[in-house]
Steps between C-alpha positions, in 0.01 A plus 500: 500500500633826640819478290281426197307813574803713529654360175179579317502853641862549403423377135162663467611746211649205312194314530285781358758541218476125421123510502495798260736321264322171497130625508510881480360531859519845658643528859157537667361179339830340560446572871134435536492174301857355578725641768237633743321163511824319579595731778149482645523118497827499671378736769182286559706180524741652752220614709311159502769242451505395871133440511506314157793278613401400853347158548115487507327281762195310377245293689605148599235218513391397863624144442858654495428674836823644628654539160514805275485577133649790308626612151852614432569701184832394354679598174490273195872558447623648168231653269506603140330826408446560132380859415320661203575814295196708552573604865850363497603635833197473714404142388847363582554689829162453669518113483861530619395699802269209595764248433753667716247571779417127502864413551577368144805538273404617158616496137336786299461485126412854371357525146739544224227690307562795743876496504570825669290415796640150500844645534409725789334227691822291465706787633267567796506119590862454453584807714261391777523129548760225485419281205449193731191683624356703213628489140392651171520290181472715195452354148239393243309180420815280547561629846143443591521142374815443701353623824182289442716196466635551850335382823336785687281477798243757371445673160330832472414623148326799365414522128284345231274193530691323210836528681335422832413154366860449408611609855245260665612215273866549596412529869306183488807291415645589843159522673569865564223712629422820291323831511396611157390853457355507144240725330193482279235711362390712806155635427346840607123493542344847501131502619266794407455594870839670544684825516621495137761766519653346801495146359662626163792659684572190704477277194717712278767526779497112565501421134762735357743504790826347377350521150257230585791248572348399834377144588203638697413775253129512383534290181152595367196682602146352530284802524121538516377609162310803640822669622755370244534821305529703815755282649722497193475887479619536860782234463623712196477816712701323768769389257531859383525624860779249585708504187391789290388509134794301390575229767808357300675821589416509871781453746238318726408240243721180479587328175465153380784265612636402160435471135350149522233607742455829290419302188279260687284787630473661164362163352247480784372849431359389160241283680286793587377835400703778652285763697809680633877488462659257263812716466851336522865577470743202426793734580364561851341157538187668598134451426246746620214400742250342244137429558343238269140432402325237299722228649389133427489274802701234321759738337869462595479824692265314745685177529827583662605769765556826312785625708497839339313839469209350288161515677210304328157623618208254485148547626233314691129545585487304822745415776439124433615554152828650615551221750442239230754681268763487777432129584550385145867589539783378723496626856672852490770623734288804582133606454362855528143597567377862494148520650302661780235215477590270793296215354700505181836519667385204715399310191834557335711412819279176552492377139849567369843381593809688483847554676367830649224763477495865514165676539472857370880520428776336322848371589485611868395173655868374433667750724314427818729290736208308650374379155678197360582550131484196266319337215258208462478240219691614186578832670726330761538322829626610841499841646734761651513863641509566877459199714410281204855550374642373835257204485574421138885466566445302821435139566250493788612206703252345727612362844315287760680492830354214705555436867678191629316432817244261390401316176155442355506121450168476310666623185730184481416150380368263601181712493275433796250789445240513242469717198203688659723584790768640269239694310402676833873570580559658162235764576763670719760537225 
């Protein structure tokens, strides 16, 4: 892990250049959303690896008096890590740190859709590790199919739900365990009892970072009808503050990954009335932050994850209405609730299911080492970050170490004790 950290630091400028070429990210966003998070994960693992990896003693039933029970974490073996294009460095390297910390060998498959970052990742790994331990496999769909046809001991995938199903099907043929970090339509509920200006800034930041191409970005807003107009006005003010009057020309505003996704987003924009934004540049592959009103619940815009800088705004009159709206859809990867009403916050937490929740903020719940990150239902399975990464890439082997001085004969046939007696014995398990 220390060698990996040094290689990353030595290649830092190459990483930023690659992120800028692929996604138009500036250096600051490249550090805060990619490189910095990886370095922090490495430092955290180095600090805690001995406590994570030591055997853990657990209680032994009294009927095994003299014996002991404990759990030993051991590596799965060789893991396959398939990364996405939206955070192409971070979402490959953080799982890799967990795999290495747990003692595994790894094959990394960076996304071919972000080719410049893919190339830098390969250079870093080839210069740091022998290929028997960590290897990078670049390529497109054919490379992914070839890798999935091989026998791995664990597969870790980040990407779309549709591809996640393909990964799981391939893993099933070898009974290979998987972690699937997928996505979904992450709702952002804004109650009337809130600091509107503060909420608007945090929503605008979380939504339009990386031009909305974030798996946990607020996908749509559900706002109390009494404050809808004021919230929208403050979000617009925040956009202007962050990116200026013409965000497409801002050096701090990323662009869309490719023409295919650019065209997809332009098509989705037709499903609502534009309150703000709507500008685009095919040459720059950029779409300005766009706020949409009059969006139908059953429109295409509200069916799949938007994954771009389009923000539909819908309204509600009661918190129960908002909860019902969320629950009519598949379980999201993230859920955001802005409110100072403790009863309403509690109602949302108790009556909805999501991979994670952030109260009165966006995105930041995923950077806390102590909080496992992962989805539920169609938004994924499994978890990582911090100790959760170590546990994900470890098989927790259970061991009972019994004594050999005496043997409890009542467990052997022929059975000379009654079932009532055995029921009393089992109370001591």
